[in-house]
C-alpha positions in Angstrom: -30.2 23.7 -225.0 -33.2 25.3 -226.6 -35.2 23.5 -229.2 -37.5 24.9 -231.9 -39.7 22.4 -233.7 -37.5 19.5 -232.5 -34.2 21.2 -233.8 -31.5 22.8 -231.6 -31.2 26.6 -232.2 -27.4 26.4 -231.9 -26.3 22.9 -232.7 -22.6 23.9 -232.8 -22.4 25.7 -229.5 -20.4 23.0 -227.8 -17.9 23.0 -230.6 -17.5 26.8 -230.4 -17.2 26.7 -226.6 -14.6 23.9 -226.8 -12.6 25.7 -229.5 -12.6 29.0 -227.5 -11.5 27.3 -224.3 -8.7 25.5 -226.2 -7.4 28.6 -228.1 -8.1 31.3 -225.5 -5.1 30.6 -223.2 -2.8 30.7 -226.2 -4.3 33.9 -227.4 -3.8 35.6 -224.0 -0.2 34.2 -223.9 0.4 35.6 -227.3 -0.8 39.1 -226.3 1.4 38.9 -223.1 4.5 38.0 -225.0 3.8 40.6 -227.7 3.7 43.3 -224.9 6.9 41.9 -223.3 8.7 42.0 -226.6 7.6 45.5 -227.4 8.9 46.7 -223.9 12.2 44.9 -224.5 12.6 46.5 -227.9 12.0 50.0 -226.4 14.5 49.3 -223.6 17.2 48.0 -226.1 16.7 51.1 -228.4 17.0 53.4 -225.4 20.2 51.7 -224.3 21.7 51.8 -227.8 21.0 55.6 -228.0 22.5 56.1 -224.5 25.6 54.1 -225.4 25.9 55.9 -228.8 25.8 59.3 -227.1 28.4 58.3 -224.5 30.8 57.3 -227.3 30.5 60.7 -229.0 32.7 63.7 -228.3 31.2 66.7 -226.5 31.1 69.4 -229.2 30.7 73.1 -228.9 29.6 74.9 -232.0 28.1 78.3 -232.9 24.4 77.9 -233.7 21.2 79.8 -234.1 17.8 78.7 -232.6 15.4 78.2 -235.5 12.4 76.7 -233.8 11.0 75.5 -230.5 8.1 73.0 -229.9 6.5 71.1 -227.2 4.9 67.7 -227.0 2.1 67.4 -224.4 0.3 64.2 -223.5 -1.8 63.1 -220.6 -2.4 59.9 -218.7 -5.0 58.8 -216.2 -4.2 56.5 -213.3 -6.9 54.9 -211.1 -6.2 55.2 -207.4 -8.3 53.2 -204.9 -8.5 55.0 -201.5 -10.2 54.1 -198.2 -11.3 56.8 -195.9 -11.4 55.7 -192.2 -14.6 57.6 -191.5 -16.5 55.9 -194.2 -17.2 52.2 -194.9 -17.3 52.9 -198.6 -14.3 52.6 -200.9 -13.9 55.5 -203.3 -12.0 55.1 -206.6 -10.3 58.3 -207.8 -8.7 59.0 -211.1 -5.4 60.9 -211.0 -4.8 62.9 -214.2 -1.2 63.6 -215.1 0.0 66.0 -217.9 3.5 65.4 -219.3 5.5 67.9 -221.3 8.5 67.3 -223.6 10.4 70.3 -224.9 12.4 70.5 -228.2 14.6 73.1 -229.7 16.0 73.0 -233.3 19.4 74.6 -233.8 21.0 75.5 -237.1 24.8 75.4 -237.1 27.0 77.6 -239.2 27.4 74.9 -241.9 23.6 75.1 -242.4 22.8 71.7 -240.8 20.0 71.5 -238.3 19.5 69.3 -235.3 16.7 69.1 -232.9 17.3 68.3 -229.2 15.1 67.5 -226.3 15.7 70.0 -223.6 14.5 70.6 -220.0 11.6 73.0 -219.3 14.1 75.4 -217.8 16.3 75.5 -220.9 13.2 75.8 -223.1 12.0 78.8 -221.1 15.4 80.6 -221.2 16.2 80.1 -224.9 14.4 82.1 -227.5 13.9 81.6 -231.2 16.5 83.6 -233.1 19.1 83.4 -230.3 22.7 82.9 -231.6 25.4 81.4 -229.4 27.5 78.4 -228.4 25.7 75.1 -228.4 27.2 72.1 -226.6 26.0 68.6 -227.4 27.1 65.0 -227.3 25.6 62.9 -230.1 21.9 63.5 -229.9 22.2 64.7 -226.3 21.8 68.4 -225.5 24.3 69.7 -223.0 23.9 73.5 -222.9 23.4 76.6 -224.9 25.0 80.0 -224.1 23.4 82.8 -226.2 25.4 85.8 -227.3 24.0 89.4 -227.3 21.3 89.8 -229.9 22.5 90.9 -233.3 21.2 90.9 -236.8 22.2 87.8 -238.9 25.1 85.6 -238.0 
């Protein structure tokens, strides 16, 4: 402990150190359980959506494509590799780009619904296309466009 003029510079250091060592493990456990609960909620929500869609009838309705959009995000993963010719370990980052594709359809009754679709479907379907849309709840099944014509 350092003294200036006979007084300790940090007289409560041992109190703070003791407090942090006592509360620290609980704080880390709290963060861990928060992450576990968030993952569990996401899994439960996904299962509920999946079960909801499975209970819905498969519908086929005439619809028009009113918009298309993509959602792009990236992630980095660290990979540790060892090359046999070298004694050094080299850490490499692997960069991944992820795409989600969405198409909004307008049905003849004027209601609109957006579906997540595959990249293939996204590429084959154009804005303004009119045709038969098949879906089950919030799940896109397929879209078969008619020949292009003005209006409905």
